[in-house]
C-alpha beads as a LAMMPS data file, in Angstrom:
LAMMPS data file: protein, C-alpha beads

215 atoms
214 bonds

1 atom types
1 bond types

-500.0 500.0 xlo xhi
-500.0 500.0 ylo yhi
-500.0 500.0 zlo zhi

Masses

1 110.0

Atoms # bond

1 1 1 21.624 4.006 -10.472
2 1 1 21.328 5.864 -13.811
3 1 1 19.173 8.943 -13.678
4 1 1 15.913 8.902 -15.600
5 1 1 15.802 10.741 -18.909
6 1 1 14.192 14.149 -19.244
7 1 1 11.643 12.621 -21.622
8 1 1 10.582 10.024 -19.077
9 1 1 10.365 12.647 -16.334
10 1 1 8.138 14.787 -18.554
11 1 1 5.961 11.764 -19.269
12 1 1 5.660 11.044 -15.544
13 1 1 4.596 14.630 -14.880
14 1 1 1.929 14.398 -17.582
15 1 1 0.563 11.102 -16.277
16 1 1 0.562 12.347 -12.688
17 1 1 -1.364 15.474 -13.707
18 1 1 -3.983 13.320 -15.455
19 1 1 -4.301 11.024 -12.439
20 1 1 -4.682 14.001 -10.107
21 1 1 -7.465 15.420 -12.255
22 1 1 -9.164 12.028 -12.618
23 1 1 -8.960 10.910 -8.986
24 1 1 -8.816 14.079 -6.851
25 1 1 -10.263 12.265 -3.839
26 1 1 -8.091 9.132 -4.019
27 1 1 -7.111 8.049 -0.537
28 1 1 -6.326 4.977 1.557
29 1 1 -9.181 2.482 1.286
30 1 1 -8.381 0.696 4.548
31 1 1 -10.556 1.894 7.424
32 1 1 -8.567 2.816 10.523
33 1 1 -8.657 5.130 13.499
34 1 1 -4.994 5.262 14.467
35 1 1 -1.540 4.123 13.248
36 1 1 -1.775 0.727 14.972
37 1 1 -5.109 -0.058 13.343
38 1 1 -3.696 0.930 9.960
39 1 1 -0.678 -1.320 10.525
40 1 1 -2.910 -4.273 11.374
41 1 1 -5.246 -3.597 8.444
42 1 1 -2.317 -3.414 6.036
43 1 1 -0.907 -6.712 7.274
44 1 1 -4.345 -8.273 6.794
45 1 1 -4.618 -6.840 3.268
46 1 1 -1.891 -9.119 1.896
47 1 1 -3.530 -11.416 -0.675
48 1 1 -6.905 -10.019 0.351
49 1 1 -9.194 -7.243 -0.862
50 1 1 -9.501 -4.014 1.086
51 1 1 -13.264 -4.546 1.158
52 1 1 -12.898 -7.861 2.978
53 1 1 -10.333 -6.386 5.374
54 1 1 -12.704 -3.532 6.243
55 1 1 -15.475 -6.028 7.011
56 1 1 -13.165 -7.961 9.333
57 1 1 -11.627 -4.953 11.090
58 1 1 -15.023 -3.414 11.825
59 1 1 -15.480 -5.999 14.592
60 1 1 -11.786 -6.675 15.177
61 1 1 -11.027 -3.123 16.295
62 1 1 -14.003 -3.126 18.654
63 1 1 -12.648 -6.251 20.316
64 1 1 -8.976 -5.228 20.389
65 1 1 -8.318 -1.604 21.301
66 1 1 -4.522 -1.616 21.576
67 1 1 -1.404 -3.646 20.728
68 1 1 -1.516 -5.088 24.250
69 1 1 -5.012 -6.446 23.605
70 1 1 -3.659 -8.474 20.691
71 1 1 -1.057 -9.956 23.011
72 1 1 -3.590 -10.871 25.674
73 1 1 -5.693 -13.113 23.428
74 1 1 -4.770 -16.713 22.516
75 1 1 -3.392 -16.871 18.992
76 1 1 -6.026 -19.453 18.031
77 1 1 -8.776 -16.973 18.875
78 1 1 -7.147 -14.222 16.836
79 1 1 -6.800 -16.650 13.934
80 1 1 -10.541 -17.233 13.962
81 1 1 -11.212 -13.488 14.119
82 1 1 -9.229 -12.858 10.916
83 1 1 -9.736 -16.189 9.168
84 1 1 -11.682 -14.813 6.211
85 1 1 -8.737 -12.615 5.128
86 1 1 -6.732 -15.708 4.155
87 1 1 -3.311 -16.883 5.331
88 1 1 -4.743 -16.230 8.790
89 1 1 -2.243 -18.280 10.781
90 1 1 0.756 -16.387 9.453
91 1 1 -1.050 -13.043 9.719
92 1 1 -2.076 -13.711 13.331
93 1 1 1.490 -14.698 14.168
94 1 1 2.893 -11.522 12.603
95 1 1 0.326 -9.220 14.186
96 1 1 1.006 -10.608 17.656
97 1 1 4.774 -10.473 17.119
98 1 1 4.537 -6.882 15.849
99 1 1 2.370 -5.978 18.830
100 1 1 5.023 -7.399 21.134
101 1 1 7.749 -5.259 19.583
102 1 1 5.556 -2.137 19.640
103 1 1 4.776 -2.685 23.324
104 1 1 8.270 -3.701 24.436
105 1 1 10.424 -1.336 22.376
106 1 1 8.159 1.577 21.515
107 1 1 5.983 2.047 24.601
108 1 1 2.899 0.868 22.729
109 1 1 3.255 3.430 19.934
110 1 1 3.806 2.568 16.277
111 1 1 7.271 3.826 15.253
112 1 1 7.465 6.732 12.814
113 1 1 10.472 5.778 10.702
114 1 1 10.748 3.266 7.889
115 1 1 13.827 1.704 9.468
116 1 1 11.936 0.927 12.658
117 1 1 8.761 -0.115 10.870
118 1 1 10.428 -2.699 8.638
119 1 1 11.971 -4.249 11.741
120 1 1 8.468 -5.230 12.873
121 1 1 7.469 -8.825 12.018
122 1 1 5.353 -9.015 8.881
123 1 1 6.192 -5.463 7.812
124 1 1 8.011 -4.728 4.563
125 1 1 8.568 -1.479 2.690
126 1 1 5.061 -1.545 1.206
127 1 1 3.351 -1.763 4.590
128 1 1 5.772 0.751 6.091
129 1 1 5.034 3.268 3.338
130 1 1 1.277 2.838 3.814
131 1 1 1.629 3.616 7.515
132 1 1 4.091 6.466 7.019
133 1 1 2.065 8.149 4.311
134 1 1 -1.397 7.769 5.803
135 1 1 -0.792 7.844 9.548
136 1 1 2.190 10.178 9.842
137 1 1 2.060 12.301 6.665
138 1 1 5.529 11.105 5.685
139 1 1 5.589 10.609 1.898
140 1 1 6.081 7.082 0.642
141 1 1 5.368 5.166 -2.561
142 1 1 3.328 2.027 -2.014
143 1 1 4.051 -0.590 -4.660
144 1 1 1.186 -3.052 -4.563
145 1 1 0.088 -5.208 -7.501
146 1 1 -1.740 -2.277 -9.120
147 1 1 1.134 0.193 -8.874
148 1 1 3.620 -2.362 -10.119
149 1 1 1.458 -3.414 -13.052
150 1 1 0.626 0.130 -14.154
151 1 1 4.207 1.324 -13.792
152 1 1 5.419 -1.391 -16.164
153 1 1 2.595 -0.886 -18.655
154 1 1 2.944 2.868 -18.791
155 1 1 6.719 2.582 -19.088
156 1 1 7.956 4.008 -15.814
157 1 1 9.969 0.858 -15.082
158 1 1 10.908 -2.539 -16.453
159 1 1 11.476 -4.014 -13.017
160 1 1 9.312 -6.700 -11.439
161 1 1 10.742 -6.386 -7.935
162 1 1 8.519 -4.008 -5.893
163 1 1 11.462 -2.332 -4.169
164 1 1 13.154 -1.583 -7.501
165 1 1 9.852 -0.258 -8.871
166 1 1 9.532 1.956 -5.796
167 1 1 12.979 3.474 -6.324
168 1 1 12.306 4.012 -10.033
169 1 1 9.116 5.910 -9.210
170 1 1 10.867 7.924 -6.515
171 1 1 13.076 9.380 -9.263
172 1 1 10.086 10.390 -11.371
173 1 1 7.522 11.716 -8.913
174 1 1 8.086 14.685 -6.549
175 1 1 8.594 13.455 -2.994
176 1 1 5.701 15.462 -1.578
177 1 1 3.362 13.628 -3.981
178 1 1 4.501 10.053 -3.334
179 1 1 1.567 9.035 -1.136
180 1 1 -1.104 10.723 -3.264
181 1 1 0.436 9.278 -6.425
182 1 1 0.226 5.784 -4.948
183 1 1 -3.462 6.215 -4.110
184 1 1 -4.260 7.526 -7.586
185 1 1 -2.405 4.672 -9.295
186 1 1 -4.253 2.135 -7.140
187 1 1 -7.609 3.749 -7.959
188 1 1 -6.739 3.701 -11.669
189 1 1 -5.721 0.052 -11.494
190 1 1 -8.991 -0.890 -9.857
191 1 1 -11.265 1.160 -12.083
192 1 1 -9.635 1.234 -15.531
193 1 1 -6.302 -0.551 -15.962
194 1 1 -7.389 -4.006 -14.855
195 1 1 -4.913 -6.864 -14.781
196 1 1 -6.526 -9.120 -17.381
197 1 1 -8.680 -6.771 -19.420
198 1 1 -7.629 -3.108 -19.183
199 1 1 -10.202 -0.619 -20.423
200 1 1 -7.758 1.209 -22.684
201 1 1 -10.408 2.939 -24.782
202 1 1 -11.694 4.857 -21.751
203 1 1 -8.272 5.425 -20.183
204 1 1 -7.167 9.076 -19.936
205 1 1 -3.560 7.915 -19.564
206 1 1 -3.605 5.887 -22.815
207 1 1 -1.830 8.525 -24.971
208 1 1 1.180 8.273 -22.638
209 1 1 1.098 4.495 -22.129
210 1 1 3.720 2.219 -23.717
211 1 1 1.294 -0.720 -23.706
212 1 1 -1.506 1.064 -25.579
213 1 1 -2.952 -0.259 -27.876
214 1 1 -1.086 -3.537 -27.452
215 1 1 -2.836 -4.785 -24.302

Bonds

1 1 1 2
2 1 2 3
3 1 3 4
4 1 4 5
5 1 5 6
6 1 6 7
7 1 7 8
8 1 8 9
9 1 9 10
10 1 10 11
11 1 11 12
12 1 12 13
13 1 13 14
14 1 14 15
15 1 15 16
16 1 16 17
17 1 17 18
18 1 18 19
19 1 19 20
20 1 20 21
21 1 21 22
22 1 22 23
23 1 23 24
24 1 24 25
25 1 25 26
26 1 26 27
27 1 27 28
28 1 28 29
29 1 29 30
30 1 30 31
31 1 31 32
32 1 32 33
33 1 33 34
34 1 34 35
35 1 35 36
36 1 36 37
37 1 37 38
38 1 38 39
39 1 39 40
40 1 40 41
41 1 41 42
42 1 42 43
43 1 43 44
44 1 44 45
45 1 45 46
46 1 46 47
47 1 47 48
48 1 48 49
49 1 49 50
50 1 50 51
51 1 51 52
52 1 52 53
53 1 53 54
54 1 54 55
55 1 55 56
56 1 56 57
57 1 57 58
58 1 58 59
59 1 59 60
60 1 60 61
61 1 61 62
62 1 62 63
63 1 63 64
64 1 64 65
65 1 65 66
66 1 66 67
67 1 67 68
68 1 68 69
69 1 69 70
70 1 70 71
71 1 71 72
72 1 72 73
73 1 73 74
74 1 74 75
75 1 75 76
76 1 76 77
77 1 77 78
78 1 78 79
79 1 79 80
80 1 80 81
81 1 81 82
82 1 82 83
83 1 83 84
84 1 84 85
85 1 85 86
86 1 86 87
87 1 87 88
88 1 88 89
89 1 89 90
90 1 90 91
91 1 91 92
92 1 92 93
93 1 93 94
94 1 94 95
95 1 95 96
96 1 96 97
97 1 97 98
98 1 98 99
99 1 99 100
100 1 100 101
101 1 101 102
102 1 102 103
103 1 103 104
104 1 104 105
105 1 105 106
106 1 106 107
107 1 107 108
108 1 108 109
109 1 109 110
110 1 110 111
111 1 111 112
112 1 112 113
113 1 113 114
114 1 114 115
115 1 115 116
116 1 116 117
117 1 117 118
118 1 118 119
119 1 119 120
120 1 120 121
121 1 121 122
122 1 122 123
123 1 123 124
124 1 124 125
125 1 125 126
126 1 126 127
127 1 127 128
128 1 128 129
129 1 129 130
130 1 130 131
131 1 131 132
132 1 132 133
133 1 133 134
134 1 134 135
135 1 135 136
136 1 136 137
137 1 137 138
138 1 138 139
139 1 139 140
140 1 140 141
141 1 141 142
142 1 142 143
143 1 143 144
144 1 144 145
145 1 145 146
146 1 146 147
147 1 147 148
148 1 148 149
149 1 149 150
150 1 150 151
151 1 151 152
152 1 152 153
153 1 153 154
154 1 154 155
155 1 155 156
156 1 156 157
157 1 157 158
158 1 158 159
159 1 159 160
160 1 160 161
161 1 161 162
162 1 162 163
163 1 163 164
164 1 164 165
165 1 165 166
166 1 166 167
167 1 167 168
168 1 168 169
169 1 169 170
170 1 170 171
171 1 171 172
172 1 172 173
173 1 173 174
174 1 174 175
175 1 175 176
176 1 176 177
177 1 177 178
178 1 178 179
179 1 179 180
180 1 180 181
181 1 181 182
182 1 182 183
183 1 183 184
184 1 184 185
185 1 185 186
186 1 186 187
187 1 187 188
188 1 188 189
189 1 189 190
190 1 190 191
191 1 191 192
192 1 192 193
193 1 193 194
194 1 194 195
195 1 195 196
196 1 196 197
197 1 197 198
198 1 198 199
199 1 199 200
200 1 200 201
201 1 201 202
202 1 202 203
203 1 203 204
204 1 204 205
205 1 205 206
206 1 206 207
207 1 207 208
208 1 208 209
209 1 209 210
210 1 210 211
211 1 211 212
212 1 212 213
213 1 213 214
214 1 214 215
């Protein structure tokens, strides 16, 4: 993989500084009390808003306290509990399967490495990085739709594939900042750099953005 140019690295540092100043309190929007709850919430967040997930998990985590609890309930009941998050049959299947692996192979504890996390059903690099960064303080870049979109617009990457975007950003952002950078990019995507109608005229990143004023 070719190394990023000094100019692009300088640009990334400038953008990251602006994002830090603009969103100093940016953090994970998914409500959770432990790594397992965060894992479940992140699985539920696929094709669903964090706000809806938080509404669902408020009752879900009162009903199910541990991975074993998710295994003890009929899958049809779990499907109804999470139905409003969309794609509920597949999500229920993955949550129960992941719970089984966590119970059988990891003594009921969510694993702490990306290699082990991505081996769980329904868990890819994005979900693994969310859990690592927010539950275990292990830096990871989370490439959701916001991070991918902003990274291409600003000019950090030309890639569409989330994994390739992740590796491009890993070259530009200091490792200790990966998780915080992800949160700030997500906040910026939600508040300013919208998918269809970005608010470029109020965007503090605009002077560094390849897409401005074209979008």
